[in-house]
C-alpha positions as CSV (number, residue, x, y, z in Angstrom):
1,M,0.0,0.0,0.0
2,S,1.4,3.3,-1.1
3,E,0.4,6.6,0.6
4,K,1.3,9.9,-1.0
5,L,0.5,13.5,-0.3
6,I,-0.4,15.3,-3.5
7,T,-0.1,19.1,-3.7
8,I,-3.6,20.5,-4.5
9,K,-2.9,24.2,-4.1
10,T,0.0,26.6,-3.3
11,I,-0.7,30.1,-2.2
12,D,1.8,33.0,-1.9
13,L,1.3,35.0,1.3
14,N,2.2,38.6,1.8
15,N,2.9,38.2,5.5
16,N,6.4,38.6,7.0
17,C,8.4,35.4,7.5
18,P,9.1,34.9,11.2
19,E,12.6,33.7,10.4
20,C,14.0,36.2,7.8
21,F,11.2,38.9,7.9
22,S,10.8,38.9,4.1
23,T,7.4,39.6,2.7
24,K,8.0,38.0,-0.6
25,G,8.6,34.3,0.0
26,L,6.0,32.9,2.4
27,Q,3.9,30.0,0.8
28,L,1.1,28.0,2.1
29,T,0.6,24.5,0.5
30,F,-2.4,22.3,0.7
31,K,-1.8,18.6,0.2
32,Q,-4.4,15.7,0.1
33,L,-3.7,12.1,0.9
34,F,-3.7,9.7,-2.1
35,I,-3.7,5.9,-1.4
36,E,-2.8,3.3,-4.0
37,T,-3.0,-0.5,-3.5
38,S,-3.0,-3.5,-5.9
39,F,-6.8,-3.3,-5.9
40,Y,-7.7,0.4,-5.9
41,K,-6.7,4.0,-6.0
42,S,-8.2,6.4,-3.6
43,V,-8.3,10.1,-2.8
44,T,-9.1,10.7,0.9
45,Q,-10.6,13.7,2.6
46,E,-7.4,14.1,4.8
47,V,-5.8,17.5,4.0
48,N,-2.4,18.5,5.3
49,T,-0.9,22.0,5.1
50,E,2.7,23.2,5.0
51,M,4.1,26.7,5.3
52,N,7.5,27.5,3.9
53,C,9.6,30.5,3.1
54,T,11.2,30.4,-0.3
55,V,13.7,33.2,0.6
56,C,15.3,31.5,3.6
57,N,14.2,28.0,2.6
58,T,12.8,27.3,6.1
59,P,9.6,25.4,7.0
60,I,7.4,27.6,9.2
61,Y,5.8,25.5,12.0
62,P,2.6,26.7,13.8
63,G,4.6,27.5,17.0
64,R,6.4,30.3,15.1
65,W,3.3,31.9,13.5
66,T,2.3,35.4,14.3
67,D,-1.3,36.5,14.8
68,A,-1.4,37.9,11.3
69,I,-0.3,34.5,9.8
70,E,-2.9,32.7,11.9
71,R,-5.7,34.9,10.6
72,V,-4.6,34.4,7.0
73,Y,-4.2,30.7,7.5
74,D,-7.8,30.4,9.0
75,Y,-9.1,32.4,6.0
76,Q,-7.4,30.2,3.5
77,M,-8.6,27.0,5.3
78,K,-12.2,28.2,5.0
79,A,-11.7,29.2,1.3
80,F,-9.9,25.9,0.3
81,Q,-12.0,23.3,-1.5
82,P,-10.4,19.8,-1.4
83,K,-10.9,17.3,-4.1
84,K,-13.8,15.0,-3.6
85,A,-13.0,11.7,-1.9
86,S,-13.1,8.9,-4.5
87,K,-12.1,5.3,-5.0
88,K,-11.3,3.7,-8.4
89,Y,-11.0,0.0,-8.6
90,K,-8.2,-1.5,-10.7
91,S,-8.5,-4.4,-13.2
92,L,-7.1,-6.9,-10.7
93,F,-10.0,-6.3,-8.4
94,W,-12.6,-6.8,-11.2
95,I,-10.8,-10.0,-12.4
96,I,-11.0,-11.5,-8.9
97,I,-14.7,-10.5,-8.4
98,T,-15.6,-11.9,-11.8
99,A,-13.7,-15.2,-11.1
100,A,-15.4,-15.5,-7.7
101,I,-18.9,-15.0,-9.3
102,I,-18.1,-17.6,-12.0
103,I,-16.9,-20.1,-9.4
104,I,-20.1,-19.6,-7.3
105,V,-22.3,-20.0,-10.3
106,A,-20.5,-23.2,-11.4
107,I,-20.8,-24.7,-7.9
108,A,-24.5,-23.8,-7.8
109,A,-25.0,-25.4,-11.2
110,L,-23.2,-28.6,-10.1
111,L,-25.3,-28.8,-7.0
112,L,-28.5,-28.4,-9.0
113,I,-27.5,-31.0,-11.5
114,N,-26.7,-33.6,-8.7
């Protein structure tokens, strides 16, 4: 089973970076969890966020956020629309289901004949 976080949206913020105090490089990234197995691919409702400064190349953790950054973060969280949760079955899944149905029908036909 493979789990990946896929970037859905990246937003440039005009707030000061708490590390280098630049107003040009702060970015907020929304990522959604994607799961892939042998039988299906699935997009979940789990959303993760990351904040980074591209000027000083530093991740900005919530403990370092200012009140202004928290207000912008709350606004962006309300405005963000994640992708719909979905599940797509792969061909291996359908082959196994079809084979199981054929076996059940064959067994039922043998029992009816005897």
